[in-house]
C-alpha positions in Angstrom: 2.4 8.4 -28.4 3.5 10.8 -25.0 6.7 12.3 -25.3 8.6 12.2 -21.9 7.9 15.3 -20.5 4.0 14.8 -21.6 4.5 11.5 -19.4 6.1 13.1 -16.5 3.3 15.7 -16.4 1.0 12.5 -16.3 2.7 10.9 -13.4 2.8 14.0 -11.6 -1.2 14.8 -11.7 -1.7 11.0 -11.1 0.7 11.4 -8.1 -1.8 13.9 -6.1 -4.5 12.2 -7.1 -2.8 8.2 -6.6 -5.4 8.1 -3.4 -8.4 8.5 -5.3 -8.0 7.2 -8.3 -7.7 3.3 -7.2 -10.9 3.5 -6.2 -12.3 3.4 -9.8 -11.1 -0.1 -8.8 -14.1 -0.7 -6.7 -16.3 -1.1 -10.1 -14.4 -4.4 -10.8 -14.4 -5.6 -7.0 -18.4 -5.4 -7.5 -18.4 -7.1 -10.8 -16.1 -9.8 -9.1 -18.3 -10.4 -6.0 -21.6 -10.8 -8.3 -19.8 -13.6 -9.3 -18.5 -15.3 -6.2 -18.7 -18.5 -4.8 -17.3 -20.6 -2.3 -14.3 -22.7 -2.8 -15.2 -26.2 -2.7 -19.3 -24.8 -1.5 -17.5 -24.3 1.7 -17.7 -21.4 4.0 -14.8 -22.7 6.4 -12.8 -23.2 3.3 -13.6 -20.0 2.5 -12.8 -18.3 5.7 -9.3 -19.7 5.9 -8.7 -18.5 2.7 -9.6 -14.8 3.2 -6.9 -15.3 6.8 -4.5 -16.1 4.1 -5.3 -12.9 2.0 -6.0 -10.9 4.6 -2.0 -12.1 6.2 -0.9 -11.6 2.6 -2.0 -7.5 3.0 -0.8 -7.4 6.7 2.8 -8.3 5.1 2.3 -5.0 2.5 1.4 -3.5 5.6 4.2 -4.4 7.9 6.5 -3.4 4.7 5.3 -0.2 4.8 5.6 0.5 8.5 9.2 -0.7 8.3 10.0 2.2 5.6 8.1 4.5 7.7 10.0 4.0 10.6 13.2 4.1 9.0 13.4 6.9 6.4 14.1 10.7 7.2 11.9 13.6 7.3 10.6 15.0 4.1 10.9 11.6 2.2 8.5 9.0 1.4 5.4 11.0 2.8 1.9 11.1 2.1 2.2 14.2 0.6 0.2 14.4 -2.4 0.8 18.0 -4.2 3.8 17.8 -5.5 7.3 15.5 -5.7 9.5 16.3 -2.7 12.5 15.0 -1.2 15.1 16.6 1.0 17.3 13.5 0.9 18.1 10.4 -1.4 17.2 7.4 0.1 19.9 4.9 -0.6 19.4 2.0 2.5 17.3 -0.4 4.2 14.7 -1.6 1.9 15.8 1.5 -1.0 18.9 -0.1 -1.4 17.3 -3.1 -3.0 14.5 -1.7 -5.0 13.9 2.2 -6.1 10.6 2.2 -5.0 9.3 -0.5 -2.0 6.3 2.1 -0.8 4.1 1.1 -4.0 5.8 -2.6 -3.8 4.5 -2.4 -0.6 1.1 -1.2 -2.3 1.0 -4.0 -4.5 1.4 -6.7 -1.6 -1.6 -5.3 0.0 -3.8 -5.0 -3.2 -2.8 -8.2 -4.4 -4.2 -9.9 -1.3 -7.6 -8.1 -1.3 -7.2 -9.3 -5.5 -7.2 -13.0 -4.6 -10.0 -12.3 -1.8 -12.2 -13.4 -5.2 -10.9 -16.8 -5.7 -10.0 -16.0 -9.4 -6.8 -15.8 -10.7 -7.5 -14.5 -14.1 -9.0 -11.3 -12.2 -6.1 -10.9 -10.0 -3.5 -11.2 -13.0 -5.6 -8.1 -14.6 -5.5 -6.6 -11.5 -1.8 -7.0 -11.1 -1.1 -5.4 -14.6 -3.4 -2.6 -14.3 -1.8 -1.9 -11.0 1.3 -1.8 -12.4 0.3 0.4 -15.6 -1.1 2.9 -13.4 1.9 3.4 -10.8 4.2 3.5 -14.4 4.2 6.8 -15.1 3.8 7.9 -11.1 7.2 6.1 -11.0 8.7 7.5 -14.1 8.0 10.9 -12.6 9.6 10.6 -9.3 13.0 9.2 -10.7 12.9 12.3 -13.2 12.5 14.8 -10.3 14.9 12.8 -8.0 17.7 12.6 -11.3 17.4 16.3 -11.8 17.7 17.2 -8.0 20.4 14.8 -7.3 22.1 14.2 -10.2 25.2 11.6 -10.3 24.2 10.1 -6.4 21.1 9.4 -8.1 21.9 7.6 -11.2 24.9 5.7 -9.4 22.5 4.6 -7.2 19.8 3.7 -9.7 21.9 1.9 -12.4 21.9 -0.8 -10.0 18.9 -1.0 -7.9 16.1 -2.2 -9.7 12.5 -0.6 -10.0 10.3 -2.7 -8.7 11.4 -6.6 -7.6 13.6 -6.6 -4.7 17.6 -7.4 -5.1 18.0 -8.9 -1.7 22.0 -9.5 -2.3 22.2 -5.5 -2.3 20.9 -4.9 1.2 22.4 -2.4 3.4 21.0 -1.8 6.9 18.8 1.4 7.5 20.8 4.5 8.2 18.5 6.2 10.5 17.1 4.1 13.8 13.8 2.6 13.8 11.2 5.4 15.2 7.9 3.4 16.1 5.9 6.8 16.7 6.9 7.7 13.1 5.8 4.4 11.6 2.6 3.6 13.6 1.7 7.7 12.9 2.3 7.2 9.3 0.7 3.7 8.7 -2.7 3.4 11.2 -4.7 5.2 8.9 -3.6 2.3 6.2 -4.4 -0.3 8.9 -7.8 0.6 9.2 -8.0 0.8 5.2 -6.8 -2.4 5.2 -9.9 -3.9 7.5 -12.9 -1.6 6.0 -11.8 -2.9 2.7 -11.8 -6.7 3.9 -15.1 -6.4 5.8 -17.2 -4.8 2.6 -15.3 -7.6 0.5 -16.6 -10.5 2.9 -20.2 -8.4 3.0 -20.4 -8.2 -0.7 -19.1 -11.6 -1.4 -21.7 -12.9 1.4 -24.5 -11.0 -0.1 -23.9 -12.6 -3.5 -23.7 -16.2 -2.1 -26.7 -15.9 0.5 -28.5 -13.3 -1.0 -29.0 -11.7 2.5 -26.8 -9.3 4.7 -24.6 -11.6 6.4 -21.2 -10.8 8.5 -19.4 -13.4 10.0 -18.8 -13.4 13.7 -14.8 -13.5 12.7 -14.9 -10.4 10.5 -17.0 -8.7 13.4 -14.3 -9.1 15.9 -11.8 -7.8 13.1 -13.7 -4.8 12.3 -14.6 -3.6 15.6 -10.9 -4.1 17.3 -9.6 -2.5 14.0 -11.9 0.6 14.7 -10.7 0.4 18.0 -7.3 0.5 17.4 -7.8 3.4 14.9 -9.6 5.7 17.0 -7.3 5.1 19.7 -4.3 6.1 17.7 -5.9 8.8 16.3 -7.0 10.3 19.4 -3.3 10.2 20.7 -2.0 11.7 17.5 -4.6 14.7 17.1 -5.3 15.3 21.0 -1.8 14.4 22.7 1.9 15.3 22.5 2.7 12.1 22.7 3.6 11.6 18.9 4.7 15.1 18.4 7.6 15.1 21.2 9.8 12.5 19.5 8.9 13.5 15.9 10.4 17.1 16.8 13.2 15.7 18.9 
């Protein structure tokens, strides 16, 4: 049994590598793809279900987009070296749930898990997802409690950790910054596109025993790639995003 200090240390370690450790889940998705079959033996039904799953994942992305656009500098970022928070977020999504970004990630990955038409796999995946993020959430909460003390306790005592309580909603304190949100989340958008395209190839390969890529997914991947490269160019090579961020 780990002590609270050891559990927090584990959470901080997992926090630093949280973008990479979930890639181990690819092994389980490959196994799931091997046993994949079209629902009702219909490719059309399968495509419809894939669109439902993709829509669910994009719902999680929109939640991340909303959070990123309303949060202050120095919070809810993509830092991986250490915990940091220049202010305590308690409005917007943070008024109804303590870890809205991880909730958004769970929605994104739930869509991916459901792609395989296997509810048992989805349940196991969601359980593993929670077990993975729990020490990270514990470490973040310990850090915030030490830094903000009473204000943090007041907020945390009434705000649920994972399941939103919509009755607690408070409008975001800061206006929505579209450029900040886009800069933060355009890579997440393309990661979703790449993940779904790869899953489509794997599952069709399992069923057809040959490389097949549906025209729908070709269009999705090409348009998604074009959008990603365009935004990346604007972020890296122009001042379009820097002006708003620095003002």
